[in-house]
C-alpha positions in Angstrom: -105.6 24.7 21.9 -103.9 26.3 24.9 -100.2 25.5 25.7 -98.2 27.3 28.4 -94.5 26.4 28.3 -92.5 27.7 31.4 -94.5 31.0 31.4 -93.6 33.7 33.9 -95.2 37.1 34.5 -93.5 39.8 36.5 -94.5 43.3 37.5 -91.1 44.8 38.3 -88.2 43.1 39.9 -89.9 42.0 43.1 -93.5 41.2 42.1 -93.7 37.9 40.2 -97.3 36.9 39.4 -96.4 33.6 37.7 -93.3 31.6 37.8 -92.4 28.8 35.3 -95.9 27.7 34.7 -96.5 24.9 32.1 -99.8 23.1 31.1 -101.9 22.2 28.1 -105.7 22.5 27.6 -107.3 20.2 24.9 -110.0 21.5 22.6 -113.4 21.1 24.2 -112.0 20.6 27.7 -113.5 22.3 30.8 -111.2 23.0 33.8 -110.7 25.2 36.8 -107.9 27.4 38.0 -107.9 27.6 41.8 -105.7 28.9 44.6 -105.6 31.7 47.2 -106.1 35.3 46.3 -103.0 36.5 44.4 -102.0 32.9 43.4 -102.0 33.7 39.7 -105.4 32.6 38.5 -106.4 36.0 37.0 -102.9 36.5 35.5 -103.3 33.3 33.5 -106.6 34.5 32.1 -105.3 37.9 31.3 -102.3 36.4 29.4 -104.6 34.1 27.4 -106.7 37.2 26.4 -103.5 39.2 25.9 -104.7 41.8 28.3 -101.2 41.3 29.8 -98.0 40.1 28.1 -95.7 37.3 29.0 -92.4 38.2 30.7 -90.7 34.9 30.1 -91.5 31.6 28.4 -93.9 30.8 25.5 -97.7 30.3 25.1 -99.8 29.2 22.2 -103.5 29.7 21.9 -105.5 28.5 18.8 -102.2 28.2 16.9 -101.1 31.8 17.8 -97.9 32.5 19.7 -99.4 35.0 22.0 -96.1 36.5 23.2 -95.5 37.8 19.7 -98.9 39.1 18.7 -98.8 42.7 17.4 -101.4 45.3 18.4 -102.9 45.0 14.9 -103.4 41.3 15.3 -105.1 41.4 18.6 -108.7 42.1 17.4 -108.6 39.1 15.1 -107.1 36.9 17.8 -109.7 37.9 20.4 -112.6 37.2 18.1 -112.3 33.5 19.0 -112.2 34.2 22.7 -114.9 35.1 25.2 -114.2 36.6 28.6 -116.5 36.9 31.6 -115.5 39.2 34.5 -116.5 39.0 38.1 -117.7 42.7 38.1 -119.9 42.2 35.0 -118.7 45.4 33.2 -122.1 46.1 31.7 -123.0 49.4 30.2 -125.5 51.0 32.6 -127.0 53.3 30.0 -127.8 50.4 27.6 -130.5 47.8 27.7 -129.6 44.2 28.3 -130.4 43.5 24.7 -127.9 46.1 23.5 -125.3 45.1 26.0 -125.2 41.7 24.4 -125.8 42.8 20.8 -122.9 45.2 20.9 -120.4 42.2 20.6 -121.9 41.5 17.2 -122.0 45.2 16.1 -118.3 45.5 16.8 -117.7 42.5 14.5 -119.5 44.3 11.6 -123.0 42.8 11.9 -126.0 45.0 11.3 -128.0 46.3 14.3 -131.0 44.1 13.2 -129.0 40.9 13.0 -127.1 41.7 16.2 -130.3 42.2 18.2 -131.9 39.1 16.7 -129.0 37.0 17.8 -128.8 38.7 21.2 -132.5 37.7 21.8 -131.7 34.1 21.0 -128.7 34.0 23.4 -130.5 35.8 26.2 -133.2 33.1 25.9 -130.6 30.4 26.2 -129.3 31.9 29.5 -132.9 32.4 30.9 -133.3 36.1 30.3 -135.8 36.1 27.4 -138.2 38.3 29.4 -135.5 40.8 30.5 -134.3 42.2 27.1 -135.6 45.7 27.7 -134.3 45.9 31.2 -131.2 47.9 32.3 -128.3 46.4 34.4 -129.4 48.2 37.5 -132.8 46.5 37.3 -131.3 43.0 37.5 -130.0 40.9 40.3 -126.2 40.1 40.5 -126.9 36.6 39.2 -128.9 37.9 36.3 -126.2 40.4 35.5 -123.7 37.6 35.4 -125.9 35.7 32.9 -125.8 38.8 30.7 -122.0 38.7 30.9 -122.1 35.1 29.8 -124.5 35.9 26.9 -122.3 38.7 25.8 -119.2 36.4 25.8 -120.8 33.5 23.9 -122.9 35.4 21.3 -120.0 35.2 18.7 -119.6 31.5 19.4 -116.0 31.6 20.7 -113.9 28.4 20.7 -112.6 29.4 24.2 -114.6 30.8 27.1 -112.7 32.3 30.1 -114.4 33.2 33.4 -112.8 35.1 36.3 -114.5 34.2 39.6 -118.0 34.2 38.0 -119.7 33.0 41.1 -117.8 35.1 43.6 -120.8 37.3 44.6 -123.5 34.6 44.3 -125.1 32.3 46.9 -124.5 28.5 46.6 -127.8 27.8 44.7 -127.2 30.5 42.1 -123.5 29.4 41.8 -124.6 25.9 41.0 -127.1 27.2 38.4 -124.4 29.2 36.7 -122.0 26.2 36.7 -124.7 24.1 35.1 -124.9 26.8 32.3 -121.1 26.6 31.8 -121.3 22.9 31.5 -124.0 23.1 28.9 -121.8 25.6 26.9 -118.9 23.1 27.2 -121.0 20.2 26.0 -121.6 22.2 22.8 -117.9 22.1 22.1 -116.6 25.3 23.7 -113.4 25.0 25.8 -114.1 26.5 29.2 -111.5 27.8 31.7 -112.8 29.1 35.0 -110.8 30.8 37.8 -112.5 30.1 41.1 -111.7 29.8 44.8 -115.0 27.9 45.5 -113.5 24.5 46.3 -116.8 22.9 47.4 -118.4 23.8 44.1 -115.3 22.7 42.1 -115.3 19.3 43.9 -119.0 18.7 43.1 -118.4 19.2 39.3 -115.5 16.7 39.1 -113.5 18.5 36.4 -109.8 19.0 36.0 -108.3 21.5 38.4 -105.0 23.4 38.1 -103.9 24.5 41.6 -101.8 27.6 41.9 -99.8 28.8 44.9 -97.8 32.1 44.9 -97.6 32.1 41.1 -96.5 28.4 40.8 -98.5 25.5 39.5 -98.4 23.0 42.3 -101.0 20.4 41.2 -102.8 19.3 38.0 -105.7 17.2 39.4 -107.7 15.1 37.1 -110.6 13.2 38.7 -110.9 9.5 37.9 
């Protein structure tokens, strides 16, 4: 499903974000990317989403060689991916319902069908009573749940999350991880970048450890 083969990413001659990184992720797997700030976690997610392009090496996602995807191919490629950002990136002038439904509208669904499906997904993430609220009326944890709903409404095969618990307290972080685990149990491949080692250890999932752009460990709990 995801294969990196000696992938490097450079920003100019003296700024290498990733160096010779290789790993594979199986369909339906859940794993974490961890390491210090600037270790390369976010760079890997951006390469998978093709927000950034590979400098050297090869990577394949869902059968696509992502280094050679054209701009015209990107919308189709990204339809099978969901991305959750730490800063939520919600539209402040839209209701929670429409923030989530927009993912369906952009795929050609009607407004009625998009909103219907958005209500279902918001119920699944515990926000059934908040559909008419605006982002500023929600807590940080609730906003993150909206981001998750928006990412999973189109049933992607791969869900990527960049520090999704970075601004949350430990109890809310654990609730959010429980939600990711339920999503994973339904068959979605989940890749989460996180520096929260205590939380990662509790969940006993595979962990890719990065240091200065290099993959230094691939830990698989017994």
